[in-house]
C-alpha positions as CSV (number, residue, x, y, z in Angstrom):
1,M,-6.9,0.0,0.6
2,H,-7.2,2.4,-2.4
3,I,-6.4,1.3,-5.9
4,A,-5.0,3.7,-8.5
5,D,-4.0,3.2,-12.1
6,M,-0.9,4.6,-13.7
7,L,-0.1,4.5,-17.4
8,I,3.6,4.6,-18.3
9,H,4.9,5.2,-21.8
10,I,7.8,2.8,-22.6
11,H,9.9,2.8,-25.8
12,P,8.0,0.4,-28.1
13,E,11.3,-1.4,-29.0
14,L,12.0,-2.5,-25.5
15,D,12.6,-6.2,-25.9
16,A,10.2,-8.9,-24.6
17,G,12.7,-10.1,-21.9
18,A,12.9,-6.6,-20.5
19,R,9.1,-6.2,-20.5
20,T,8.8,-9.4,-18.5
21,D,11.5,-8.3,-16.1
22,V,9.9,-4.9,-15.5
23,T,6.4,-6.3,-14.8
24,R,7.8,-9.0,-12.5
25,K,9.9,-6.4,-10.6
26,L,6.9,-4.1,-10.2
27,E,4.6,-6.9,-9.0
28,S,7.2,-7.8,-6.4
29,F,6.7,-4.4,-4.7
30,A,4.4,-4.2,-1.7
31,G,1.4,-2.1,-2.8
32,V,1.6,-3.0,-6.5
33,D,-1.4,-5.2,-7.5
34,C,-0.5,-5.8,-11.1
35,A,1.6,-4.5,-14.0
36,E,0.9,-5.4,-17.6
37,F,1.5,-4.4,-21.2
38,N,-1.1,-4.6,-24.0
39,R,1.5,-6.1,-26.3
40,H,-0.8,-6.3,-29.4
41,A,-2.6,-2.9,-29.5
42,H,-0.2,-0.7,-27.6
43,P,3.3,-2.2,-27.0
44,H,4.5,1.1,-25.5
45,A,1.8,1.2,-22.8
46,L,2.5,-0.2,-19.3
47,I,-0.5,-0.1,-17.0
48,V,0.2,-0.4,-13.2
49,K,-2.5,-0.9,-10.6
50,Y,-1.3,0.0,-7.2
51,D,-2.2,1.2,-3.7
52,P,-1.0,4.9,-3.3
53,D,-1.1,4.5,0.4
54,A,1.6,1.8,0.2
55,I,3.8,3.0,-2.7
56,E,4.2,6.3,-4.5
57,G,3.8,6.7,-8.2
58,M,7.3,8.2,-8.5
59,Q,8.8,5.1,-6.9
60,I,7.1,3.0,-9.6
61,L,8.2,5.3,-12.4
62,N,11.8,5.5,-11.1
63,M,12.0,1.7,-11.1
64,V,10.7,1.5,-14.7
65,R,13.3,4.0,-15.7
66,Q,16.0,1.4,-14.8
67,Y,14.8,-0.4,-17.9
68,D,13.9,2.7,-20.1
69,A,15.5,6.0,-19.0
70,R,12.9,7.9,-21.0
71,A,9.8,6.2,-19.5
72,A,7.2,8.8,-18.7
73,M,3.9,8.8,-16.8
74,V,0.9,9.6,-19.0
75,G,-2.2,11.3,-17.5
76,L,-5.4,9.3,-17.5
């Protein structure tokens, strides 16, 4: 198993309920190890750790875009 990190920029005003929903949804996918926001320092930054052999980054991004249509991957 390989682990990759993805940083996704989310609109900072996305409400707390939607943030919880998006992280729970992502963590329910096979291949996603964890998804979390740094709510205090960077409320717009969603970090996802996943196995690229099990799920593609674009699948993750497209799921996040159900909550924020303008969500975008940020290069690390």
